[in-house]
N, C-alpha and C positions, 0 to 999 in steps of 0.2 A: 763272203764265205770264210769260214774259219781257216781253211787251208792257205788262202792267200795271205792272211795276216801272220802266218807262221813260217813264211819263207825264210830260209837260212840267210844270214848276212853274207856268207861266202859259200857258194856252191862247190861241191866236189864232184868231179867227173871221172868216169872210166874212159880211157881212150884206146883206140886200136893202134896197130903198128905204124900207121900213117899220122897219128896224132889227132884223128877225128873222134869227136865225142860220141860214145856209143851208149852210155848210161849215166845216171845221176845218182849219187849217194845222198840219202836223206836220213835224218834220225828216225828211229822206229816210231816214236810218238807222232811225228809229223806225217809219216806214211800212213799210220792208222787213221789219223784225222782226214787225210786225203781220200782214203777208201770210204770212210763214212760219208763224206761230201758226195762222192760219186754215187753211192747207194741212194742218198737222198735225192739227187738229180734224176736217177733212174725211176724212182717212185713217182716223182712229179711228172715225168714224161709219160709213164704208164697211165696216170690218172688225168691227163690233160683234157680228155674228151668227156670226163664225168661232169654232170651238172652240179650246180651248187645247191645247198639246202640252207634253210633259215637257221638262225641261232636257236630259236625255240625247238625246231625239229631236231637239231643236234643235241640239245639238252635232254629231250625225250629219249633219244637213242642211247645217250650215256646213262641215263637213269635206268632204262630197261636192261642195259648191260651191267648194271651195278657199279658203275664208275663214279657216279654222283650220288 
């Protein structure tokens, strides 16, 4: 996954009055990539039960949709 390879070398944390970590600060680009990864995983989970189709069937579908 992209997000895992982009982990900061040194994390920054927000702590409460007792010194317990309550949040992590990450660069905006890294955060956006993590959101994209989460979205991709959600799509995979939603489509888990769908059956597969052959390569030829996919090519026909793409041609019909004007992609190929």
